[in-house]
C-alpha positions in Angstrom: -25.0 -36.2 -16.2 -27.3 -32.7 -15.2 -31.0 -33.1 -15.5 -32.8 -32.1 -18.6 -33.7 -28.2 -18.6 -36.7 -27.0 -20.5 -35.6 -25.3 -23.0 -33.9 -29.1 -24.0 -36.9 -31.0 -23.4 -38.9 -28.7 -25.6 -36.3 -29.3 -28.4 -36.2 -33.0 -28.2 -40.3 -33.3 -28.5 -39.9 -30.6 -32.1 -41.7 -31.5 -34.8 -39.7 -33.6 -37.4 -40.6 -32.9 -41.7 -42.8 -35.2 -41.6 -45.3 -33.8 -39.0 -44.9 -30.6 -40.7 -46.2 -31.7 -44.0 -49.1 -33.6 -42.3 -49.8 -30.6 -39.9 -50.3 -28.1 -43.3 -52.1 -31.1 -45.6 -54.9 -31.4 -42.4 -54.8 -27.6 -42.7 -55.9 -27.5 -46.5 -57.9 -30.4 -46.4 -59.9 -28.6 -43.0 -59.8 -25.0 -45.6 -60.8 -27.1 -48.5 -63.6 -28.7 -46.1 -64.8 -25.8 -44.7 -65.5 -23.3 -48.1 -67.0 -26.6 -49.9 -70.0 -26.4 -46.9 -69.8 -22.6 -47.2 -68.3 -22.1 -43.9 -65.0 -20.5 -44.9 -64.9 -18.5 -41.2 -64.8 -21.3 -39.2 -61.7 -22.7 -40.7 -60.6 -19.5 -38.8 -61.6 -21.1 -35.6 -59.7 -24.9 -36.3 -57.0 -23.2 -37.2 -56.2 -21.4 -34.1 -57.6 -24.6 -31.9 -55.0 -26.9 -34.0 -52.3 -24.4 -33.3 -53.2 -24.5 -29.8 -52.5 -28.6 -29.9 -49.7 -28.7 -31.8 -48.2 -25.8 -29.5 -49.1 -27.9 -26.5 -47.8 -31.6 -27.9 -45.1 -29.9 -28.4 -44.1 -27.9 -25.7 -47.1 -28.3 -23.4 -45.7 -25.4 -21.4 -48.8 -22.7 -21.0 -46.8 -19.7 -21.8 -46.0 -21.6 -25.1 -49.7 -22.6 -25.7 -50.9 -19.0 -25.3 -48.2 -17.6 -27.4 -48.6 -19.8 -30.3 -52.7 -19.0 -30.3 -52.0 -16.0 -30.3 -49.3 -16.0 -32.8 -52.1 -17.7 -35.0 -54.9 -15.2 -34.8 -52.2 -13.0 -36.8 -51.2 -15.4 -39.2 -54.9 -17.0 -40.4 -55.5 -13.1 -40.4 -53.2 -12.0 -43.0 -53.1 -16.0 -44.4 -57.3 -16.3 -44.7 -57.5 -14.0 -47.4 -54.6 -14.6 -49.3 -56.3 -19.0 -49.3 -59.8 -17.4 -50.2 -58.5 -15.0 -53.1 -57.2 -18.1 -55.0 -59.8 -20.3 -54.3 -62.2 -18.1 -55.4 -60.5 -17.3 -58.9 -62.0 -18.5 -61.8 -59.6 -20.8 -63.9 -60.9 -19.8 -67.2 -60.5 -16.2 -66.8 -57.2 -16.4 -65.2 -55.9 -18.2 -68.5 -57.8 -16.2 -70.6 -55.3 -12.9 -69.2 -51.9 -15.2 -68.8 -52.6 -15.6 -72.8 -53.3 -10.8 -73.2 -50.4 -9.5 -74.8 -51.6 -6.7 -72.8 -51.3 -8.4 -69.2 -47.8 -9.6 -70.4 -46.4 -6.2 -70.8 -47.6 -5.4 -66.9 -46.2 -8.2 -65.8 -43.1 -7.2 -67.8 -42.8 -4.0 -66.6 -43.7 -5.4 -62.7 -40.1 -7.7 -62.6 -37.9 -4.8 -65.2 -38.8 -1.5 -63.3 -38.8 -2.6 -59.5 -35.4 -4.9 -60.4 -33.4 -1.2 -61.6 -34.8 -0.1 -58.8 -33.5 -1.9 -56.6 -30.1 -2.1 -58.2 -30.0 1.4 -57.7 -30.5 1.7 -53.9 -28.0 -1.5 -53.4 -25.6 0.1 -55.7 -26.2 3.8 -53.6 -27.1 2.3 -50.4 -24.2 -1.0 -49.8 -22.1 2.6 -49.2 -23.8 4.1 -47.4 -24.9 1.3 -45.3 -21.1 0.5 -44.3 -21.1 3.9 -43.4 -23.6 4.2 -40.6 -22.4 0.4 -39.8 -19.3 2.4 -38.9 -20.6 5.1 -37.3 -20.3 9.2 -37.5 -21.3 12.8 -35.7 -24.3 13.6 -36.8 -25.9 9.8 -38.3 -29.2 10.2 -36.5 -30.5 12.6 -39.1 -28.8 10.7 -41.9 -30.8 7.4 -39.9 -33.9 10.3 -40.3 -33.6 10.8 -43.9 -33.5 7.2 -44.8 -36.3 6.0 -43.3 -38.1 9.1 -43.6 -40.0 7.3 -46.9 -41.3 4.8 -44.7 -43.9 7.0 -43.0 -44.4 9.8 -45.9 -48.0 8.5 -47.8 -47.4 6.7 -51.1 -49.3 9.8 -53.3 -46.8 12.3 -51.6 -43.8 10.5 -52.6 -44.9 10.6 -55.8 -45.1 14.7 -54.8 -41.9 15.0 -53.6 -40.7 13.3 -56.4 -41.8 15.4 -58.9 -40.8 18.3 -57.3 -37.3 17.3 -57.2 -36.3 15.9 -60.0 -39.9 17.2 -62.7 -39.9 20.1 -64.7 -39.0 23.5 -62.3 -36.4 20.4 -60.2 -32.7 19.9 -60.0 -32.6 18.3 -63.1 -34.6 20.3 -65.6 -33.6 18.4 -68.5 -33.9 15.2 -66.5 -37.6 13.7 -68.3 -39.4 12.4 -65.3 -43.3 12.5 -65.6 -44.8 9.3 -67.6 -41.6 8.1 -68.2 -39.1 4.9 -67.2 -36.2 7.6 -65.2 -39.0 8.5 -63.3 -41.2 5.1 -62.6 -37.7 4.3 -61.3 -37.1 7.5 -59.0 -40.5 6.6 -57.5 -39.6 3.1 -57.0 -36.1 4.2 -55.3 -37.6 6.6 -52.7 -40.0 4.1 -51.8 -37.6 1.6 -51.4 -33.9 2.7 -50.8 -34.7 2.3 -46.3 -35.4 -1.5 -46.9 -31.8 -2.4 -48.8 -29.6 0.0 -46.5 -31.6 -0.8 -43.4 -31.1 -4.7 -44.3 -27.4 -4.3 -45.9 -26.7 -2.2 -42.5 -27.7 -5.2 -40.1 -25.3 -7.4 -41.7 -22.6 -5.3 -41.5 -23.4 -4.9 -37.8 -23.4 -8.1 -37.2 -19.5 -8.8 -38.4 -17.9 -9.6 -36.2 -15.5 -6.6 -35.9 -12.5 -8.3 -34.9 -12.0 -9.4 -39.0 -12.0 -6.1 -40.1 -9.4 -4.7 -37.8 -7.0 -8.4 -38.4 -7.1 -7.6 -42.0 -6.5 -4.2 -41.6 -3.1 -4.6 -39.0 -2.0 -6.9 -41.5 -1.5 -4.3 -44.1 -4.8 -4.3 -46.2 -6.2 -1.2 -46.9 -9.9 -0.2 -46.1 -11.1 -1.0 -49.9 -9.3 -4.2 -49.7 -10.6 -5.2 -46.3 -14.4 -4.1 -47.4 -14.0 -6.5 -50.9 -12.1 -9.4 -49.1 -13.8 -9.9 -45.8 -16.8 -7.3 -44.3 -18.6 -7.9 -47.9 -18.8 -11.6 -48.8 -20.0 -12.4 -45.2 -22.4 -9.4 -45.4 -23.3 -10.6 -48.9 -26.3 -12.3 -47.8 -27.8 -9.4 -45.9 -27.5 -7.2 -49.3 -29.2 -9.8 -51.0 -31.7 -10.1 -48.8 -32.2 -6.3 -48.8 -32.5 -5.8 -52.6 -35.4 -8.9 -52.4 -37.1 -6.4 -50.1 -36.6 -3.2 -52.2 -37.9 -5.7 -55.2 -41.3 -6.7 -53.2 -41.7 -2.6 -52.5 -40.6 -1.3 -56.0 -43.3 -4.1 -56.9 -46.0 -3.4 -55.0 -45.9 0.4 -55.2 -49.0 1.8 -56.7 -49.8 6.1 -54.7 -46.1 7.4 -56.0 -45.9 5.0 -59.0 -49.7 6.8 -60.1 -48.7 10.7 -59.4 -44.9 10.1 -61.3 -45.6 7.0 -64.4 -49.3 6.2 -64.6 -48.6 5.1 -68.2 -45.0 4.3 -68.7 -42.4 3.7 -72.2 -40.3 1.3 -71.7 -37.9 -0.8 -73.5 -40.0 -3.9 -74.4 -37.0 -7.0 -74.8 -39.7 -9.7 -76.7 -40.9 -6.9 -78.6 -37.7 -5.9 -79.3 -38.5 -2.3 -79.0 -40.4 0.4 -76.9 -44.1 -0.4 -76.0 -46.6 1.8 -73.5 -48.4 0.2 -70.7 -48.8 0.9 -66.9 -47.1 -0.6 -63.0 -49.1 -3.6 -62.5 -50.6 -2.0 -59.5 -52.3 0.6 -61.3 -53.5 -2.2 -64.5 -54.9 -4.0 -61.4 -56.6 -0.9 -60.2 -57.9 0.3 -63.5 -59.4 -2.8 -63.9 -60.8 -2.6 -61.0 -62.8 0.0 -61.6 -63.2 -0.7 -65.4 -63.5 -4.1 -65.2 -64.6 -5.4 -62.1 -63.8 -7.6 -59.0 -63.7 -11.4 -60.7 -60.9 -9.4 -64.1 -59.0 -7.7 -61.5 -59.0 -11.0 -59.4 -56.8 -12.4 -62.3 -54.6 -10.3 -62.9 -53.5 -9.5 -59.5 -53.9 -13.3 -59.4 -51.2 -13.6 -62.2 -48.8 -10.7 -60.2 -48.8 -12.7 -57.4 -47.9 -16.2 -58.6 -44.8 -14.5 -60.4 -43.8 -12.3 -57.4 -43.4 -15.2 -55.4 -41.8 -17.3 -58.0 -39.2 -14.6 -57.9 -39.4 -14.2 -53.8 -38.8 -18.7 -53.6 -36.2 -18.7 -56.4 -33.9 -15.7 -54.6 -34.6 -17.3 -51.8 -33.2 -20.8 -52.6 -31.2 -19.2 -54.3 -29.2 -17.7 -51.6 -29.4 -20.5 -49.4 -31.3 -20.7 -46.0 -29.4 -19.4 -43.3 -29.4 -16.1 -41.8 -30.0 -12.6 -43.6 -26.7 -11.1 -41.7 -24.1 -13.9 -43.6 -21.7 -13.1 -40.4 -20.6 -16.0 -38.8 -21.6 -17.2 -35.6 -19.7 -15.9 -32.6 
């Protein structure tokens, strides 16, 4: 019998679900205690140290302990502000904002607008991703154009959309400024790269022999796409759609330039209403009413976004994002 390798030995000591739950519970209790004592910064030291101890218990190698410890510093930098944000909310203020009809319209638009943008990104992004996965001359230029919005400053993106589609733009009869159309165009501009790139990676992960087998058995390229490659890449498409939706939800600069206040169809009212995109509304609330009021609205938006994100993850399963087959 072959001797046990380091990898298999580490896997043999992998933590079970109970240990993970216990670790998370300890972290929550430690943060609560540090916050109650007015020393939340002490929790950061505890969190990094506890991760180092857990890594040593699970693996024992110096490299793993060092990697886990350094990685935990980033996790603390991401998680501690969120924990502080939640802990400092005033329940009565959050409840009051949750019952505010104006906030209802803002949250509705925060789901409705980004959902339209994500759908448009997938509708036109999936065919583009399929072509990019196949490869063609000049592909690098197209990829650069797709990725360019990732590095364009947000306010610049809004200006670009107005120059392209606003008054005097490519479609003079198209109403963009302050409309749902402009809102969606601004969101698509900044979020489409996420949908295209995630879907392209899903197509690239599929074994090319499957498409080849489909073709030699008489299927057309469209039938091969519909019956073979698209079903295998569907998880990547969903991931791209979720990323595009999330990016659109968080967009501020481009939306503030193109559609600061938006008129849109509000289903509960059965007609058109006006509201601001959530990040714009949160910013205005901060300027006009202070940190506590804006924090309450931001908390509601954070909870809503997290619930939708978790729901989509649950519906699409826990597998890899590409949907490809194991090789």
